[in-house]
N, C-alpha and C positions, 0 to 999 in steps of 0.2 A: 766701122764694125756695124754688122747687121744684128740689131737688138734682138732678133728673134734667137739667136745663138746665144745670148744672154739669159732669155727666159729658159730656154732648154737647160742650160747650165744651172739655174736655180733649182730646177727639178732633180737634176741627176747628182750634184756635188757631194751628197751623203756617201755615195758609193766609195769614195776615198777612205771613209774611216768607220763604216758601220757595217753590219750584215744586211742582207736584203733578198727578197724573193720577188720574182716579176710576175705579173697576172696579165691578163688580156685587157684589163681596164687601167693599169698602173703598175706602181711599185710598191712594196711593202718594206720599209726599212725598220729594223730592230736590233736592240742589244740590251738583253737582260742585265748584263754587268754595269750598265750606265743608263738606268732608268730615267733619271733626272734630266738628261738631255732631250730636248725636244727634237732636235736636228737628227739625233740618232734613232728615234722612236716616232715614225710617223708614216702614214700611207700618202702617196701622190696620186691623185685619180684624174683621168682625162675624159672632158665631156665628150668628145667626138668618139671614144672608144666604149661607151656604156649604153647598152640598149634597154637594162632593167636596174634602174638606180637602187631600188629596194634590196635586190640581191646583191649588189656590190657592198652596200653598207653593212648588211648582215654578214657577209665574208669579211669585211674588215674588222669588225666587232669580235667575231669568232677567232680570228687569227691572233689579235693582241690579247684577248682574255684568255686564250690557251696557254700563253706564255706569261700571264700574270702582269702584263702591261696595260696601261690605260690607252685604249683607242683614240688616234689623234689622226686628223686628216688635214693635208695641206692641198689646197686647190693648185692644179698645175698653173705655172705663171703665163701660159699660152692662153687661158681661158679667163681674161680679164672680167673680174666682177661676178663670175659665175656663182659662187655661194651666196650671194644675195638673191639669185633666182630660186635657188633650192633649199632656202632657209627653212621653211616649213617641213620639207621632206627630211631634212637632218634632224629637225627638232622632235619629228614624230618617232624616230627611233632612238631618241636620247642624247642627241649631240647639241651642244650649246655652239653656236657659230657667231663668228664675226669678221669684219674686213679690216684690213690693214693697208694704207697707202704706202707703196714700195716705190722709192725713187731710184731711177738708173742714171748714173753719171758716167760720161766719157771723157777721156783726154782730149781736149781741143786747143788748149793754150800753154803758156809758159809756166814752168816751176818757179814760184816766187819765193817759196819758203826759205827763210835763212834759218838753218838748224842751230840749236844751242850748242856751242862748242864744248861746253863741259861734259856733254854725253857722247859716249862711244857707241857707235851703231856697228853691229856685226851681222852678217848673214850666216845663220845657223844651218850647218849641214846634218846633223843628227842629233837625236833627242838627249838631254842630260837633264837627270832629276833635279838640279838646282832651279830649271825652270818653273818647276811646281810653284815656288814660291808667289810668282806674279799672280797665277789664278787664285791662290789663297788669299793674297792680300788685295785682289780685285773682288773677292767673295763670289767667285764662279767656278767653284771645284769641279763641277760636271765637265768644264772644258778641258780638263787636263788630258782625259783619254781619248778625246775627240782630236785635240792638237798632237799628241803622242802618235796616234795612229795615222794621221794625216802625214805627219813628217817621214814616217816609214816609206810613204809612197814616193817615188823618184820624180813624179811631177810636182811635187809640192815645194813651197819655198817659205822661208821664214827669217825675220829680221828681229833682232833683240836689241834693246837699248839699255846701256849699262852706266851707272853712276859710281864712281869709287870703287869698281868691280863687281857691284850689285846689279844684277838684272832686274829692271824696273818696269819693262814694256815690251810687248811683242806685237808683231804685224804679221799675220801668216795668210797664205792662200795657196792656189794651185794654178798650173796651166794644163788645160785640157786640149783635145783636137779642135774644139771650136772656139774657146775663150780663155782668157786669163781672169781669174776672180780673185779679188782680195775678200778672203772669208773673214777674218776677224782682227779687230785692232783693241788691244787690251793694254790697260796701265794700272800698276798698283795705285790703290787709294791712297797709300802713304807717300806717293811721289807724283802728285798731279799738279798742274799749273806751273810747270817748269819746261815745257815745250817737248814732253817725251813723244807724244802722238805726232806732232809736226816733224820732228827729228826723223822718226821712222817712216812716215809717208815720204818725206823727201828722199830717203835712201831707196825706197821702193821705186818711186817714179824715175830717178837716174838709171836704176838697174834695169828697168824696163827699155828705156831708150838705148843703154849699152847692149841689151840682148836683142834688140830688134823686135821686141814684144808690142804689136800695134792693136791687139784685139782685146785689150783690157776694159773692164768695167767695174763699177762699184755701186753699191746701194748704202746710203749713209744710215747708221742706226742713231739717228739724233742730230740735232742742230750743230753740236761741237764738232764731230766727225765731218759734218758738211761743210763747215767753215775750212777745215785743215785740207780736205779734198779740193775745194774750190782755189785755196791759195796754191795749191800743188798743180793746178792747170786743168782740173777736171770741171765740167759744166753739166748741170741737170738737164736732160734732154727727153726725160719720160716719166710719167707717174703711173703705175699700175695699182689695180685693186687685187691685193692678196688675200684669198680667203682662208680662214683656219677653222676648225672644228674640234672640239674635245668632248669625248663621250661623258655625260654627266649623271651616270646611273651606277648604282652598286658601290 
């Protein structure tokens, strides 16, 4: 897989579940009904599409404030480390910025996960309200509407882990024209350390193989999922500097 496709997918994937407007300099994602979701409410800006950064930042601020949303900007993943270069420009108009290291993993080896046989793994085809319990028990309620909207898209996929008939974990993502992205791995805080994440990822890896999906990638959100992905045959191949900025005035 060409990792550039993965970088593009990182910029565009919120189109699956939130509203957006396109500009000459990037994309403005927004959802006034789910304002706590950063992925649903942020602008993506592109270095090579900007002639006047000041005007762009002013437009971003005006757009989100007009909707009573906090202005947030994500650096395009194509522009590795760019927000470090423009930190002072961002600060001048009220943005607090920082850089996060984002690791990219690709499938390169054998799936060595042995799933917990006491867990039932199902592929979910449509949203069911009982799935909300997982998000609430994981203390991430803002992801409910994201997952629900995503699942309504025919390109999305979701796996659920159940114990004694109760859903206790979810792994969901989507397949676009350029890449298959694992969007989120979520496990109830009441049911951790019994192999829920490993069982979900095992099912996903095997599904990719059976479906002929070979353009899959992941970025681990922490050391625990990273270990799970490695056991499932994924390898770290790239680390990018992802810039983030949040408007800190008003």
